[in-house]
C-alpha angles and dihedrals in degrees: 000000000000116000095184092098088059096047089057094045122114119250091253091057091050091048090049093049094046093048092048094048092047090047090051092052096044092042090054091048090048092057092050099048129074114278126239095027125126090252091051090052092048093047089047093052092049090045091053092049090049091050090052091049090048092051097044094046089051090064090069095047106093105133097119099054100047094266095314130109115269129210091268089066088076085084091066097072091035089056095047092047090047092052091049092048093049092049093045091050095051092043088056091045093244096146096174093054091043092055091048094049093047091047090050091046092051095047104030100034101033114021100037096046087042089056091051091051088070094060118120111276094033125109098245090051088057091048096051103028103026095241 
């Protein structure tokens, strides 16, 4: 592993990476623990905040596409909408919809963009594969 690409990263990239990694860890923990408990609710709140931080920080990350948004930025509105849907569903006690929205948020707004962050030319690819 080569951490040089991270030492030269802007603060917003480091915030984005930290929020995404924490969301991944907490999101995984959330799926493994019993639902409806106080700890589940606390983990869920923190997870939602981290997802919002991840999405908002991504707006400022434009170094690959000459300062413009790239195709991966489509996950920003998808994440924000997913958070709103999950929160709306639980507020209205629609547990089934809440579970679906959180699942979609975890997979389609966290895992899939995370997978794409390891593509050649991206910072995490350079960290893990030296590209």
